[in-house]
C-alpha positions as CSV (number, residue, x, y, z in Angstrom):
1,M,0.2,24.5,-7.7
2,S,-2.3,25.1,-4.9
3,L,-5.3,22.8,-5.1
4,N,-8.7,23.2,-3.5
5,I,-9.7,19.8,-2.0
6,V,-12.8,18.8,-0.1
7,I,-12.7,15.6,2.0
8,I,-16.0,14.0,3.1
9,G,-15.4,11.7,6.1
10,A,-12.9,12.2,8.8
11,G,-12.5,8.6,9.7
12,E,-9.2,6.7,9.5
13,V,-8.9,7.2,5.7
14,G,-10.0,10.9,5.6
15,Y,-7.9,11.8,8.7
16,N,-4.7,10.3,7.3
17,L,-5.3,11.8,3.9
18,T,-5.7,15.2,5.5
19,R,-2.5,14.6,7.4
20,V,-0.6,13.9,4.2
21,L,-2.2,16.5,2.0
22,S,-1.8,19.2,4.7
23,N,2.0,19.1,4.1
24,E,1.4,20.3,0.6
25,D,0.3,23.8,-0.4
26,Y,-3.4,22.8,-0.7
27,D,-6.6,24.4,0.6
28,I,-8.4,21.6,2.5
29,T,-12.0,21.4,3.7
30,V,-13.1,18.4,5.8
31,I,-16.8,17.5,6.4
32,D,-18.0,15.0,9.0
33,N,-21.1,14.5,11.2
34,S,-19.1,13.5,14.2
35,P,-18.0,16.4,16.6
36,E,-15.1,14.3,17.9
37,K,-13.7,13.6,14.5
38,C,-14.1,17.2,13.5
39,D,-12.3,18.3,16.7
40,R,-9.5,15.8,15.9
41,V,-8.9,17.4,12.5
42,T,-9.2,20.9,13.8
43,N,-6.6,20.3,16.6
44,N,-4.0,18.7,14.4
45,F,-4.2,20.3,10.9
46,D,-4.6,23.6,9.1
47,A,-7.9,22.8,7.4
48,R,-11.4,24.2,7.3
49,V,-13.8,21.8,9.1
50,I,-17.5,21.6,8.7
51,L,-19.7,19.6,11.1
52,G,-22.5,18.1,9.1
53,N,-23.8,15.4,6.8
54,G,-21.6,15.2,3.7
55,A,-24.5,13.9,1.6
56,S,-26.6,17.0,2.4
57,Q,-27.1,19.5,-0.4
58,R,-27.5,22.2,2.3
59,V,-24.1,21.4,3.8
60,L,-22.3,21.1,0.4
61,Q,-23.7,24.4,-0.7
62,Q,-21.6,26.1,2.0
63,I,-18.6,25.4,-0.3
64,D,-18.0,27.1,-3.6
65,M,-17.8,23.8,-5.5
66,K,-17.0,25.5,-8.8
67,N,-13.5,26.2,-7.3
68,V,-13.1,22.7,-5.9
69,D,-10.4,20.7,-7.8
70,Y,-11.0,17.4,-6.0
71,L,-14.0,16.2,-4.0
72,L,-13.0,13.0,-2.1
73,A,-16.0,11.1,-0.7
74,L,-14.4,8.7,1.8
75,T,-17.0,7.8,4.5
76,R,-17.5,4.1,5.4
77,I,-21.0,4.2,3.9
78,D,-21.2,3.7,0.1
79,E,-24.6,5.4,-0.3
80,V,-23.4,8.5,1.5
81,N,-20.4,8.6,-0.8
82,L,-22.4,8.1,-4.0
83,V,-25.0,10.8,-3.1
84,A,-22.3,13.3,-2.0
85,S,-20.4,12.6,-5.3
86,Q,-23.4,13.3,-7.4
87,I,-24.4,16.5,-5.5
88,A,-20.8,17.9,-5.6
89,S,-20.6,17.1,-9.3
90,K,-23.8,19.0,-10.1
91,L,-22.6,21.9,-7.9
92,G,-19.5,22.1,-10.1
93,A,-16.6,20.2,-8.5
94,K,-14.1,19.4,-11.1
95,K,-13.0,15.9,-10.2
96,I,-14.7,13.3,-8.0
97,I,-12.9,10.4,-6.2
98,C,-15.1,8.0,-4.3
99,R,-14.4,5.3,-1.9
100,L,-16.7,2.2,-2.2
101,R,-16.8,-1.0,-0.2
102,N,-19.3,-2.9,-2.4
103,T,-17.5,-4.4,-5.4
104,E,-20.8,-5.0,-7.1
105,Y,-20.6,-1.5,-8.6
106,S,-17.5,-2.6,-10.6
107,H,-19.0,-5.7,-12.1
108,K,-19.3,-5.6,-15.9
109,D,-23.1,-6.3,-15.7
110,A,-23.7,-3.8,-12.9
111,V,-27.1,-2.0,-13.3
112,V,-25.8,1.0,-11.4
113,T,-22.2,2.2,-11.9
114,P,-20.0,5.0,-10.5
115,A,-20.3,6.8,-13.8
116,D,-24.0,7.2,-13.1
117,F,-23.0,9.5,-10.1
118,N,-20.4,11.4,-12.2
119,I,-17.5,9.8,-10.3
120,D,-14.1,10.0,-12.0
121,K,-12.2,7.5,-10.0
122,V,-13.2,4.8,-7.5
123,V,-11.1,3.4,-4.7
124,F,-12.0,0.0,-3.3
125,P,-9.9,-0.3,-0.1
126,E,-10.8,-4.0,0.6
127,K,-9.9,-4.9,-2.9
128,A,-6.5,-3.1,-2.6
129,A,-5.8,-5.0,0.6
130,Q,-6.7,-8.3,-1.0
131,K,-4.3,-7.7,-3.9
132,E,-1.5,-6.7,-1.5
133,I,-2.0,-9.9,0.6
134,E,-2.0,-12.1,-2.5
135,S,1.3,-10.6,-3.6
136,L,2.8,-11.4,-0.2
137,I,1.6,-15.0,-0.4
138,R,3.3,-15.5,-3.8
139,Q,6.6,-14.0,-2.5
140,S,6.2,-15.7,0.9
141,S,9.3,-14.3,2.7
142,A,8.5,-10.7,1.9
143,V,7.1,-8.0,4.2
144,E,6.1,-5.8,1.3
145,I,5.7,-6.2,-2.5
146,Q,5.1,-3.4,-5.0
147,D,5.2,-3.8,-8.8
148,F,6.1,-1.2,-11.4
149,F,6.1,-1.0,-15.2
150,S,3.2,-3.5,-15.6
151,G,4.8,-6.0,-13.2
152,S,8.2,-6.3,-14.9
153,V,10.0,-4.6,-12.0
154,I,9.4,-5.5,-8.3
155,L,10.2,-3.8,-5.0
156,V,10.4,-6.4,-2.3
157,G,10.8,-5.7,1.4
158,I,12.5,-8.3,3.6
159,K,13.3,-8.3,7.3
160,L,16.9,-9.4,8.0
161,A,16.9,-12.3,10.5
162,N,19.9,-12.9,12.8
163,S,21.2,-15.6,10.4
164,S,21.2,-13.4,7.3
165,P,24.5,-13.5,5.4
166,L,24.1,-9.8,4.6
167,I,24.6,-8.6,8.2
168,G,27.8,-6.6,8.7
169,R,28.5,-6.2,5.0
170,T,28.0,-3.1,2.9
171,A,25.7,-2.7,0.0
172,K,28.7,-2.5,-2.3
173,Q,30.3,-5.6,-0.9
174,V,27.0,-7.6,-1.4
175,E,26.6,-6.3,-5.0
176,M,30.2,-7.3,-5.9
177,A,29.7,-10.8,-4.3
178,N,26.5,-11.4,-6.2
179,P,27.2,-10.3,-9.8
180,F,24.6,-12.7,-11.2
181,I,21.8,-11.4,-8.9
182,P,21.1,-7.9,-10.3
183,H,19.6,-5.9,-7.5
184,K,19.5,-2.4,-6.0
185,L,19.1,-1.6,-2.3
186,A,16.6,1.2,-2.5
187,V,15.4,1.8,1.1
188,V,16.3,0.8,4.6
189,L,13.9,1.0,7.6
190,R,16.0,0.8,10.8
191,E,14.5,1.3,14.3
192,D,11.5,3.2,12.8
193,E,13.7,5.5,10.7
194,S,13.7,5.1,7.0
195,F,16.5,6.3,4.7
196,I,17.9,6.0,1.2
197,P,21.2,4.0,1.6
198,H,24.5,4.5,-0.1
199,Q,27.2,2.1,-1.2
200,D,28.9,2.1,2.2
201,T,25.6,1.5,4.1
202,K,26.0,-1.7,6.3
203,Y,23.2,-4.2,6.7
204,H,22.1,-4.6,10.4
205,K,20.1,-7.3,12.2
206,D,16.4,-6.6,12.1
207,D,16.7,-4.1,9.3
208,F,13.7,-4.0,6.9
209,V,15.5,-3.8,3.5
210,Y,13.7,-3.0,0.2
211,F,15.3,-4.2,-3.0
212,V,14.4,-3.4,-6.6
213,G,14.9,-6.0,-9.2
214,R,13.5,-7.6,-12.3
215,E,10.6,-9.9,-11.7
216,D,12.6,-13.0,-12.6
217,D,15.4,-12.1,-10.2
218,I,13.2,-11.6,-7.1
219,P,13.5,-15.3,-5.9
220,N,17.3,-15.1,-6.0
221,I,17.3,-11.8,-4.2
222,Q,15.3,-13.4,-1.4
223,K,17.8,-16.3,-1.3
224,M,20.6,-13.8,-1.1
225,T,19.2,-12.3,2.1
226,G,18.9,-15.7,3.7
227,K,15.1,-15.7,3.4
228,P,14.1,-17.7,0.3
229,A,10.4,-17.9,-0.6
230,F,8.8,-21.2,0.3
231,K,5.9,-22.9,-1.4
232,V,2.5,-22.1,0.1
233,K,-0.1,-24.8,0.0
234,N,-2.3,-24.5,3.1
235,I,-3.9,-21.2,4.0
236,A,-6.1,-20.3,7.0
237,I,-8.0,-17.0,6.9
238,L,-9.4,-15.6,10.2
239,G,-12.6,-13.7,9.6
240,A,-15.3,-14.0,7.0
241,G,-15.6,-10.2,6.5
242,K,-15.2,-8.5,3.1
243,I,-11.4,-9.0,2.8
244,G,-11.6,-12.6,4.0
245,R,-14.3,-13.4,1.5
246,L,-12.5,-11.7,-1.4
247,L,-9.3,-13.6,-0.5
248,A,-11.1,-17.0,-0.2
249,K,-12.8,-16.6,-3.6
250,S,-9.6,-15.6,-5.3
251,L,-7.3,-18.2,-3.7
252,Q,-9.5,-21.3,-3.4
253,S,-8.6,-22.7,-6.9
254,D,-4.8,-22.5,-6.3
255,Y,-4.5,-23.3,-2.5
256,N,-6.1,-25.4,0.2
257,V,-8.1,-22.6,1.9
258,R,-10.1,-22.6,5.1
259,I,-11.9,-19.6,6.7
260,L,-12.2,-19.5,10.5
261,E,-15.3,-17.5,11.6
262,K,-16.6,-17.1,15.1
263,D,-20.1,-15.9,14.1
264,E,-22.1,-19.0,13.2
265,A,-24.8,-17.1,11.3
266,K,-22.2,-15.2,9.2
267,A,-20.3,-18.4,8.5
268,K,-23.4,-20.2,7.2
269,K,-24.4,-17.2,5.2
270,Y,-21.1,-16.8,3.3
271,G,-20.0,-20.4,3.3
272,I,-22.6,-21.2,0.6
273,G,-20.8,-19.1,-1.9
274,L,-17.5,-20.8,-1.6
275,D,-17.0,-23.9,-3.8
276,D,-13.5,-25.0,-2.9
277,A,-12.8,-23.3,0.4
278,L,-13.8,-24.7,3.8
279,M,-15.7,-22.5,6.2
280,V,-15.0,-23.5,9.9
281,I,-17.0,-22.1,12.8
282,G,-14.7,-21.3,15.8
283,D,-12.9,-18.7,17.8
284,G,-9.4,-17.9,16.4
285,L,-8.3,-16.8,19.9
286,E,-9.0,-20.2,21.5
287,T,-5.9,-22.4,21.6
288,D,-8.0,-25.6,21.8
289,F,-9.8,-24.7,18.6
290,L,-6.6,-23.8,16.8
291,E,-5.0,-27.1,17.9
292,S,-8.1,-29.0,16.6
293,E,-7.6,-27.3,13.2
294,N,-4.0,-28.3,13.1
295,I,-3.0,-24.7,12.7
296,G,0.7,-25.5,13.0
297,E,0.4,-27.3,9.6
298,M,-0.7,-24.1,7.9
299,D,1.9,-22.5,5.6
300,C,0.1,-19.1,5.8
301,F,-2.3,-17.5,8.3
302,I,-4.1,-14.3,7.4
303,A,-5.9,-12.4,10.2
304,V,-8.5,-10.1,8.6
305,T,-11.3,-9.8,11.1
306,E,-12.8,-6.3,11.6
307,K,-11.3,-6.1,15.1
308,E,-7.6,-5.3,14.9
309,Q,-6.9,-6.4,18.5
310,T,-8.3,-9.9,17.5
311,N,-6.0,-9.9,14.5
312,I,-2.9,-9.0,16.6
313,L,-3.6,-11.6,19.3
314,A,-4.4,-14.3,16.9
315,S,-1.3,-13.6,14.9
316,L,0.9,-14.0,18.0
317,L,-0.9,-17.2,18.9
318,V,-0.4,-18.9,15.5
319,K,3.3,-17.7,15.4
320,H,3.7,-19.7,18.6
321,F,2.2,-22.8,16.8
322,G,4.9,-22.5,14.1
323,V,3.0,-21.1,11.1
324,K,5.6,-20.1,8.5
325,Q,3.9,-16.9,7.2
326,V,1.6,-14.7,9.3
327,I,-0.1,-11.7,7.7
328,L,-2.3,-9.4,9.7
329,H,-4.7,-6.6,8.7
330,I,-5.0,-3.5,10.8
331,N,-7.3,-0.4,10.5
332,T,-5.4,2.1,12.6
333,T,-2.3,3.2,10.7
334,N,-0.7,4.4,13.9
335,Y,-0.2,0.7,14.9
336,I,1.9,-0.2,11.9
337,K,5.3,0.4,13.4
338,S,4.4,-1.2,16.7
339,V,2.9,-4.3,15.1
340,R,6.0,-4.8,13.0
341,R,8.1,-5.3,16.2
342,I,6.0,-8.2,17.6
343,G,7.2,-10.7,15.1
344,V,4.5,-11.1,12.4
345,D,5.7,-11.4,8.9
346,A,3.7,-8.7,7.1
347,V,1.2,-6.0,8.0
348,V,-1.5,-4.8,5.6
349,S,-3.9,-1.9,6.1
350,K,-6.8,-1.3,3.7
351,N,-6.9,2.3,5.0
352,T,-3.3,2.9,4.1
353,A,-4.0,1.3,0.7
354,A,-6.9,3.7,0.1
355,V,-4.9,6.8,1.2
356,N,-2.0,5.8,-1.1
357,E,-4.3,5.2,-4.0
358,V,-6.0,8.6,-3.7
359,I,-2.6,10.4,-3.4
360,K,-1.3,8.5,-6.4
361,I,-4.4,9.7,-8.4
362,I,-4.0,13.3,-7.4
363,K,-0.2,13.5,-7.8
364,S,-0.2,11.7,-11.2
365,D,-2.9,14.1,-12.4
366,Q,-0.9,17.1,-11.4
367,Q,2.6,16.0,-12.2
368,S,1.9,13.8,-15.2
369,V,4.2,11.2,-13.7
370,P,3.1,8.2,-11.6
371,V,3.9,8.7,-7.9
372,S,3.5,6.0,-5.2
373,R,3.7,6.6,-1.5
374,F,4.7,4.1,1.2
375,E,3.1,5.0,4.5
376,D,5.3,3.0,6.8
377,I,8.6,3.8,5.2
378,E,8.0,7.5,4.4
379,I,9.3,7.2,0.9
380,E,7.8,8.0,-2.5
381,S,8.6,6.4,-5.8
382,V,8.5,8.3,-9.1
383,E,8.3,6.9,-12.6
384,L,9.5,9.3,-15.3
385,T,11.1,9.6,-18.7
386,V,14.4,11.4,-19.4
387,S,13.5,14.4,-21.6
388,P,15.8,15.8,-24.3
389,D,16.4,19.2,-22.6
390,C,16.5,18.0,-19.0
391,K,19.0,19.5,-16.5
392,Y,20.7,16.1,-15.9
393,L,21.8,15.8,-19.6
394,R,22.4,19.6,-20.2
395,K,24.8,19.7,-17.2
396,K,26.4,16.4,-18.1
397,Y,25.7,15.0,-14.6
398,T,26.6,11.4,-13.6
399,L,24.7,9.2,-11.2
400,D,26.9,10.0,-8.3
401,K,25.7,13.6,-8.6
402,L,22.1,12.6,-7.6
403,P,20.9,14.5,-4.5
404,E,21.1,12.9,-1.1
405,N,18.1,10.7,-0.2
406,V,17.5,9.9,-3.8
407,C,18.0,6.4,-5.3
408,L,17.7,5.5,-9.0
409,G,16.4,1.9,-8.8
410,I,15.8,0.9,-12.4
411,I,16.3,2.1,-15.9
412,I,14.0,0.8,-18.7
413,R,15.7,1.0,-22.1
414,D,14.6,-0.7,-25.3
415,E,11.8,-2.4,-23.2
416,R,14.5,-4.0,-21.0
417,A,15.0,-3.3,-17.2
418,R,18.5,-2.5,-16.2
419,I,20.0,-2.2,-12.7
420,P,22.0,1.1,-12.9
421,D,25.7,1.3,-11.8
422,S,27.9,4.3,-11.5
423,H,29.2,3.9,-15.1
424,I,25.9,3.8,-17.0
425,E,25.0,6.9,-19.0
426,L,21.4,8.0,-19.2
427,K,19.9,8.6,-22.6
428,I,16.9,10.5,-23.9
429,G,13.8,8.4,-23.5
430,D,15.1,6.2,-20.7
431,K,12.3,5.4,-18.3
432,L,13.4,5.7,-14.7
433,L,12.1,4.4,-11.3
434,I,13.4,6.6,-8.6
435,F,12.9,6.4,-4.8
436,S,13.1,9.5,-2.7
437,K,12.1,11.2,0.5
438,P,8.9,13.2,-0.3
439,E,10.6,16.6,0.0
440,R,13.1,15.6,-2.7
441,V,10.5,14.6,-5.4
442,S,10.4,18.0,-6.9
443,K,14.2,18.1,-7.2
444,V,14.1,14.8,-9.0
445,E,11.5,16.1,-11.5
446,E,13.6,19.2,-12.1
447,L,16.6,17.0,-13.0
448,F,15.0,14.7,-15.5
449,M,11.9,16.4,-17.0
C-alpha cells in the first residue's frame, strides 16, 4: 500500500527516516528551513523537498494535508514540532507522530499534553536511548539488548573475543553441546555484513552474534560465549545533558553514580536535583582528572555528551584505564560501524532509536503485526500469530522450508516460550518471533498470516 508521508525536519532523524522509507512504495515530502539539508535530501532520495518553516501555515498549505497518511514532526525544537502537528491536524492530516525532547509533556500532572496538539504518537529519543543504556548495564557483557513479548524473550548481541569457546564451531555443534542452555543464533554481523545464519554457520573471532532466548536463560547464554555478565556497582556518566541526567536519576538508587561535567554552571544547575548521585566538575578528556577520579575502578563508563567526538575519545581513554564496560552515545548513524571497531563495548544512538520507533509505529499500523528494525545489522524482527488458513499449514511445510535469510527465533505456545528445532510442528495460534532481511518480511507474512 502506498502511503503519503510528510517529514518536517531533515536533520539526522528526518534524513535517516527518509532513507529508510524511500525504499518502500511511499510518497514522501520533506520540509526544512536549511538549504543545505534540503539539498542533501534532494541529491540522495526520490522525495519532494520544500524549503521553509515546517511550523508555518503558509508552508504547510502547499501540501494537500487531507491526503497525508502520516505527518512526522521531527525537528530538534519541541515548539516547532508541536505547532506543526496542530496545524497539520487542522488541515486534515490523518495521523501525527511528533518528536519531543522535553519529557515534562509526558508527566501525569502535565498542564499541556501532546493530545492538546492532536498528536497520535510521541517519540522521546533521549528517553529511548536511556532505556537502551540501562538494559546494557543490566546485561553487562552485551552490545545490544532487545526484549519481546513483554520482556519474556530477549535478543542479546555479544562480540566474540579471541578466547570465546564458540570460535571455529558451528551453530549446530554449539546447540548440541549445550542442551540445557536453550538458545537460537538469530543474526551474525561479520566485517560489517549481517546475515541470518544456518546450522552449519561457523563462529568467527570478532563476530557480533545475536542470540534469542528466554529471559532466565540469558545469563547462561552469555557464559556460553565466554563473556558472562558481571555485577555493575560503580558507574561514571560523562555529560550532564538530557540523557546523562535521565540516566543519573534512574540509576542513582541502585548504583554508585557520578556525573563528570566540564561546564561548571551546568554542573551546579543540575547537581541540585540529584539526591544520591555525585556531580563532579572536570574534563573527561584530561587524563589527570580521570586518574584523580579513580576512573579505572569504575565498572561502567557512559559517554553521553552532546559532542560525539568527545564521547569517542573519552571512551578510548577510559578503556585504556581498564574500565570493564564502556558505552558511548553518538548522533551520526554513519559512525556506528566505524565506532564498533575501536573496541568500545556498546554504541547507542538516540537518533537511531527515534527512527526505529517511528518505523515501528508506521509498520505496525499498516501490517497489524509489530515490526522492529535494527539499524546497524540491517535486520527486521516480526511478531505474528499463525492463522488457521495460512500457507505454511495448508501446504504442510516444515521449518526447514523457511525462505533463505529468515530465522524463526521463538514460539510462544500456552504462554510459554519455546526454542524451535527442526522437529517441532507449528499450530494454529502459535505466536512467532521471526528475524529476516527487510526484503523478506512480506514473504514471512504470506506464509503465516
